[in-house]
N, C-alpha and C positions, 0 to 999 in steps of 0.2 A: 678267169676271163671267159666270156661267152663267145663261142665261135659259131658264126652263121655259115651255112653250107650253100654251095652253088646248086643250080638246077641239076647239073651233071652228077655232083656228089650225092644228091638226094636220089636220083635215078639208080645209082649203083647200090645205095643202101636199100632201096626198094627191092632190088633183085635179091639181095641177101635176105630181106624180110619175107619174100615169097617162099624162098627155100625153107626158112625157119617155120613159116606157117604150115608148109607141107609136112614138116616133121611132126608137128603137133597133131595134124590130121591123121597121119599114119599111126601115131601112138594111141588114138582112140580105140582101135581094134587090137593093138598089141598089148595094152594094159588090161590084165584080167587077174582073177585070183590065182595065186601060185607063182606068178611072175615076180622076180626080184628087181629091185631098183638098179642093181648092177647089170642085170640083163638089159634093162632100159638104157643104161649108159652105153653098153656095148652096141646096141642097136643104133643109137643116135650117132655114135662115132663112125660106124660103118656106113650109115646113110649119108653122112656129110662127106666122108672121104670119097665115096663113089661119085660124088657130084662136084669134086674139086674144092670143097670147103673144109674149114676146121672149126673147132670149138674154141672161142677166144678166152673162155674162162679158165681153161686148163693151163696151169702155170701162173695165173694171175695172182700176185701176192702170195704165192706158194700153194694156191688151191690145186688139188691133184686131179680134178675130174672135168669132163666136158659139160656135164649137167649138174644141177642141184636137184635133189629129190627129197621133198619134205612131206612127211606122212602125218596126217591127222592133226596132232597138237603142235607139230613143227611149223613155225611161221615161215622160215626161209633158210636157205643154205644147208639143207640136209644133205649128208653124204650118201652117194649110191653105195649099196651094201647087199649082202647075200640074204637078208631077211625077206621071206616071201610075203607078198601083199595078200591081205585077207579080204574076203567078201565084206563089203561095206566100208572099206577104207576109202579115204580120199588122198590123192597124192599130187602135189604141185611139182611140175617139171619146169625148171627155169634154165635157159641157155642163151648164150650170145654166139651168133654165127658170124664167121669171117669168110666172106666170099670175095676173092680178088681184092682184098684190102678194105672192103666196105663192111661195116658192122651193122647188125640188127639184134635186138634183145626182146625176148618175150617169155613170159611165164604163163602157165595154164594149169588150172586144177582139174584133174581127171578123176572120174569115178572108177572104183574097182568093183565090178559087178553091180548089184543093186545096193543103193545106199539109203540111209534113213531119210525121212522127211526133213529132219533138222539139218542134216548135211546138205541135202539138195537145196533147201531154202537159203542156207549160207552161201552156197556157190552162186545161186541165181542173183542174190542181192549184191554180192561182190562183183560179179560180171557187170551188172547194171550200173554200179557205182563207177566202174572203169569208164564206161561210155558217157556217163554224165560228166566226168572230169574231162574227157576228150572234147566234148561239145564246147568247153570253155577255152580250148587251146587255139586261139585265133589272135591275129595281130591286134594290138591295142589293149587286150586284156592283160591282167597281171597273174602271177603265179598263185596268189591267194584265191583267185577266182576258181582255179582248178580244185584246190584243196577244199574250199568251202562247199563246192558242188558235191564233192564226194562225201565229206563229213556230214553235211546236213541230211543227205539222203540216207546214208548208212545208219547214222544214229537214230534217224526217224523210224527206221525199220528194226531198231533194237539191237544193233551190233556195235562193237567197239572198233575204232580205227587204230591200227598199230601206228605208233609215232616214232619208233626207234629206227625205222628204215624208210627211205624215200625214193621217189623217182629221181631222174638225173638227165643231164645232157649226155649225148653220145655222138661219137664221130670218129676221130682218129684213135681214141681210146674208149674203154667201156664207160668210164665215169668222167664226165666233164661238167663244168658249170652250165646252167644253174641246177641246184637241187630242188626237187619238186615234192614238197610235203603233201600228204593226202588229207590234211586238215588245215584250217586257217580262216582268215577273214577276207571277204571280198574286197577288191581294190587295193590290196597290200602286196608287197613284194615286187620283184623285177618285172618290167613290162615285157610281154611276149612280142617278138618281131619276126617278120618273114625271114625264112632261112634257118631258123632255129630247129633243131631236131632233139626231141626229148623222149624219155620214157615216162609213162604214167602207169603205176603198178600197185594199186591199193591192196592192202592185206587187212582182212576183217576177221575178228574173233567173235565167237559166240559169247565168251565171258569178258574178262577184263582186257584192256588194251596192252598192258605191260608184257614184257618178254624177259626171259632168262636165257643165259648162254650155256650150252653144253660144255663139257670139259675139252672138246676139240677146238674151242674158241672160234668156231664158225657157225654152228647150228643154233638158231634161236627158236625157242618154243614158248607157248603161252605159260604164264605163271600159275594158272589154275587148272591146267590140263584140258582146257576146252579146245574145240576144233578151230582151225584157222584155214582160210582159203585166200588165194591170190590170183589175180589176172593182170597181165601186163602187155601193153603194146608199145612199139616204137612209133612216134608220131612226128611228122614234119609239119611245121607251121607255115602255111602259104597264104598268099593274098586272097585265095578263095576259101580259106578255112583250113581245118586240120585234115591231113591226109595220113591215114593209118598205113604204115609200111609193112606191118606184120599181120594184116587182116586175113582171117581164115576163110572168109567169104560164104561159109555155110555152117 
């Protein structure tokens, strides 16, 4: 069942979103060669705790961490660990913040030092595809309009859109209806209505779109070892169009 949010609920989610956006902004300078993703995990936990927030992912379906940290060919749900990041790596940090009971969800791919032109272009196209999807998140449109905007742009730029993981509604829990594929046909799927809050979170691969699961049954990675990037925002659908609740503003 799709749950529409009140103006007050959206305002509370926006406060959580601002905090989450600030975490990603802080990580821009924290992430560098030699830092481990477990150190990133600890930094985020401390940052949230100092501001009265918690990581909603920790304990969700048995997941043990506040963040997901996915490096290079890892598509999503990488575990924080003591492996040091290397110059040229890319790492996607994904988290859900709970602030006073309101949730916000955002993933961002960060560079580790100087990265290759291939990695930078992948990141640029993935981020642009996110915003092209968001442009379609307005009352009267359908879920397929979001996916089509992302897929047509990304594939036109030569990248594959991951199909095994999607965006979703968010509110009282991390994952609510509807699910938001990042591919599809325009004019298809559930109609978007004022008060819905969803995540849009395209994952693009340099190579094939397929994924394979690690032995931990959480981490997905590309089947051909190619690079993968992801950008995600939590978006409220309002009568005036989409409002990004996790916008980093710069």
